[in-house]
Each structure stands twice: as structure tokens, then as C-alpha cells.
N, C-alpha and C positions, 0 to 999 in steps of 0.2 A: 503494499499500498504506500502511495506517495503522500506524505505528510504536508500540511500547509507550510512549514519552514523550508519544504523543499521545492516550491514554486518556483518557476523561473523569474528572472529580474521584472519583466514587464507584468507580472502578475503579483508582484510583492508590494510592501509598502505598508500604510497604515491599514489596519483590519477591523471590521464590524465585529458584533458579537458572535455571529456564525463562522468566523475565522476566514471570511473572504475579503480580498481587498476592498479598500472603501475610497477608492479614488473617484473623481467626478467621471460619470459614465459617458460613453459617446452619445452622440444623438439618437433619437429614438429611432428603431429600424422600421423599414418598411413592412407593413403585414400583407401577406399573400395567402390566397387560397388556391386549391387544385382547380384542375379543369372539370369539375365534378358535375356542372350542369351542361348537357349536351348542346344546346344552342348558345352560340356565343354571345349572341346580343343578350339574352337573358342572363348570362355569366357576368357579363360587363354591367348590366343594370344592377345586378345583385351586389357585386363588390363595390359599385359607386354608392350604392344607397346606405351600405354599412360602413362606409370610409375605408374599405380595403383598396390597397393602391397597386397589387400586384397579383399576376397569375403564374402559378408554377405549373408548366405545361407538361404532363407526363406522356411519353412515347411508350407504348406497348408494341409487341410484335405485329398485332393485327391493325394497328393505327399508324404505322410508319407509312409515309407514301410510297408507292412502288413504281411510280413513272413521273417525268417531268410534269405532265398535266395534273397530277394528284399533288406533286409539291406546290405548284401554281395555286391550287385550289387552298391547300393549307395556308399558303403565305396570304391569301386573301381573307381567310377565316381569321387568322391571327391579327391581322390589321383591324379588323373589326373590334379587338379589345381596345384599342387607343383610348384614352391616355395611358391606360394600364401598362406597366411595364411587365415583361414576360421574361422568365427564365425558365431552364428546361431540365427535366428529370427523366432519364432513360432506364425504365424498368422492363429490362430484356431478360426474361428467366433463363437460366443455365447458359448465358452467353458469356462465357470467360476464356479470354486469350490464354490464361494460364493451366488450361486443360492439359491432362497429361497425355490425351490422344492428339497428335499432331494436326490430323485433319479438322476436329472439332475446334481445336486452339485457331488454327488458320480462318475458319469461317467466322469464329467470334471476332476476331481481330478486324476481319475486313467489315463485319457488320457495324461495329462500333466505329471504325474510321468512317463509313458512310454516314452514320448518325453525328459525328462531329462536323462533317461538311455540311450536312442538313442545316445543323444550328447555325453555322457560320453563315450560310447563304440565307437564313431567315433574319440575320441580324442579330444574333443571340451571342452573348459573351459568357455565359455560365451553363455549364452542363453537369448534372450529378450523376454518377454511376455507382456500381456496386461489384463487390468480389463475392461470388458465391449464392447469388440471388437464386432462389428456386431449388436450391440442392439441400438434400437431408443431411449431407456430410462432406467434408473436404477432400474425401478419399481421393478422388479423382482430379484434384486441383495440386498442382506442384508449386512449392512455395517460391522457389528461385525462378521458375517460368512466370509466375504472377508477377513477381518483383520487375522482371525484365520487359514483359510485355505491357504492364502498366506503365512503366517509366517511358517506353517508347510511344505509347498512346498520349501520355502527358505532353510529350514533346509535339507530337503531330498536332494536337488540339492547340497548344500554344502558338504553333506558326501560322494557324488559322486565326489567333487571337480570341480564343476560347479558353476559359478556366476550367480545368477539369477537376471535379470535386468528388471525393469519395466519400459514400455514405456509410456510417456504422449500421450494422444489421443486430437483430435480436438474437443472433447465434453465430457459429462460425469464428473464423479469424477476426472480422472486425467487430466482434461483440467483445473482443479481449483489448482493452486500453493499451497494453505493451505492443501488440501486433497492429492495432490501428496506427498507432505512432510510427512503427517502422514502416508500415506500407506508405505513409504519407512522406516521412523523411527521406526515405531510399528511392522514391520515385518523383520526388517533386510534385506529387498531387496536393490540391487543396483539400479542405474537409466540408463536408456536410454533418453537422451533428443532429441526430435525431434523439431527441431526449426521452421519448417513449421506449425505443430500442434500448437506450442506455440504462433506464430504469430496470428492466426486466432480463438484461443480460446475465447469464451465470456469473461472470465475473463480479458484477455489482451485488447480486443477490447473495454470493457465498461471503460476501464481506473482504475479500482480497483486494478489492479496488473500490473507489469511489467514483462518482460521477465526474468529478473534476479531472480526474485521470484520462478522461478521453481527449482532454484539450491541452495535457501536459507532456512535452514542454513546447508546444507549437501554438500557443493561443491565436496568434496572428495569421494563422493559415486557415483557421475556421470562417468561412465566408456565407455560410448559410445554415438555418436550423429548422428542423421540422418539430413542431409544437402541438403537443397533445398530451394526454395523462400516460397511458401505457398501451401496448400492443398485448391482445390475447387472441385466443383461438377465434374469436368473433370478430377481430379488427382493432381499428384504433378506437380508443375510449377517451371520452373529454374528462377534463377534470370535474369535481363537483364544487370545489371551494378553492380558493387562492392558495391556500396551504398545501394542496396537492401538487403546485407548481412553483410555490415561492422560492425554493432553494435553488432549482435549476433554472428558472428566469434570471435570478440574480446573477447565477454563472454566466449565464448568455450574456448579460449586460456588461460584463468584463472582458468580454472577447472584442479586441478594438476593431476587428474588420467584419464582424457578424451583422450585416445590416439589412439581413433578409429572413423574416421569419415566417414560415409556411405553416397556416393552421392547417395540418394535414388530417382533415377530417372530410368524408365525403358524404356525409348527411347534414342536411341544413340546420336541424336544431342542435346537433353536437357540435358543429362548428360555432354556431352563435352562442353557445355556453361558453366555449374555449375564449371567443373574441371578448365577451365580457369579463372573464377572468383576467386576461392579459390586460385590458384596459384599467382593470382595477388596481393591478400591479403597476402599472405606469403612474396612474394618479397617487398611490401611496410613496412612490419613489420621487415624484415630483414635490409632494406635501413634505417629505422628510428633508429634502435639499432646500426647500424655501424656509424650514423650521416651523411649518405649520402643523 
């Protein structure tokens, strides 16, 4: 377990009663929702009605464009979301360039490069990906192969002016803070911190690690957050009260580059519950800073 006195320099300094740094937090992050409403005009109107300023657009295998015409249609669809900002999330199951099978690895690498090019052509600058998504184990993944292929993909995306962000999952290598850190550090990837996955990860549940260990020692490399309470067999669950998220949101506010918080729920009532809790957190933070 990494103790508070082992935090890196840019997360040290005066601390509040919870042991977290007490410096002035960065400007409020943008709050984003997923593309959970099929009609983009309705999605845009919902977001604007509730003060949500971004959309985290998820690609799945069956929603990726298969032709230039389909790509053109997607560009028009996304254009209808203006003035909302759009970032991208690639949820392709069992698509790992680190697969020990060379043919599957090559197909995965080709597919992910295609997604990087698509995001760049759409004007996107951020893409979140995974290692091990959709797999029951990492048996068929090679560690060194995964490091090498991810590093190559990060360079490929960077040349397209796309920041490739690795998300921590609820199980597998990226559910362990020590391995998540190594994947980011050794490949040059950026990070997307899913606080619901982190909460239920075996590494945290066992007490061997704490939530803050997912961002240590590279807090400045976390660009995005997925915000909800926790994931179980039924999906993503919203918080019931601010207490459910207080510690994790405080951690996010001390990440200097994490300016994109995705309320990652795909049911309207659950999303709005989470939105209310997050805004309550912001209000309390503002009152504390103003002495109120």
C-alpha cells in the first residue's frame, strides 16, 4: 500500500483531515454524458437542459462506420451535437494487440489504428481504450507484447494528434494499481480513471491498495474520469448520497489535468441522481473555499 507520505511531489503539501492535499483545486471539470440517447438532437437537448457540456461517444464493433459514406454520416451526426464537446471511448471487446496469437494480435492492432484515424478525421483529440476488455482472464495476453503494442499505438495516435488514454477495468491487469501504473509509464499512454471500477477492484477490496494508488505516481497523466458509484453484475450504479463519492471526487479534484468527468450511466434517472451528487460536491467545495 502506498501511504500518503509517499505521494509524489505534485500531490504533496498541506493536507486536509482526510490526508489528501489541500492546495487550491483546478477549475471545475467539464461534465459529460455518454451517447445513451439514440437521437442526437434529443441527446444534445438533454445535455443542454441539464448543464452538461460534453458527450463521451462510445464506439462498439457494431457502431463503427464500415465505409466512407458511413463515416460521412457519422460526422454529420456528431456535428449535430454542437456546441457540446465530444471525446471518444473505444469499447471493442477482445481487441488486444497484445494477444499471444499473432493473427489475432495483428487484426486487433489494425482495428485500433483504424479507430485512431477515424477519431482524428472527426476532429477528436482524446480516445480511451482498454487492455483485456471482454476477457474472463489474461491467460491469452502477453505482458511484454501488450507493453510493446500499446507503446506503438500511443505513438501512432500521437502522430495523429490524438491522446490515447488507458482505462482501468474492474478486473485484470488494469484493476491493479501497480500494473496500471506500469502500463502507463512504460508506454507513454495517458489515463482515464474509472472510479466505479477502482472501487470494486480486488486490489482495493483486499486492502492491499487504496484508490489514490491508481493515480500515483503519475497524477498529471490522468485526463479523464468515469464517475458513478460502482459496477456490479447489473451494470453501473449511481451514488445514493454524496458520502458514496466524496473521497473519490476529492481525489479527482487534485488531479491537475483531469478536466473531463463522464457521468457514465446510461439510464436517465441514474445519471441525474449522479449529476445532483456531483453538483452538491462542487457547492460544498466552493463554500469551503469561500469560508462559508
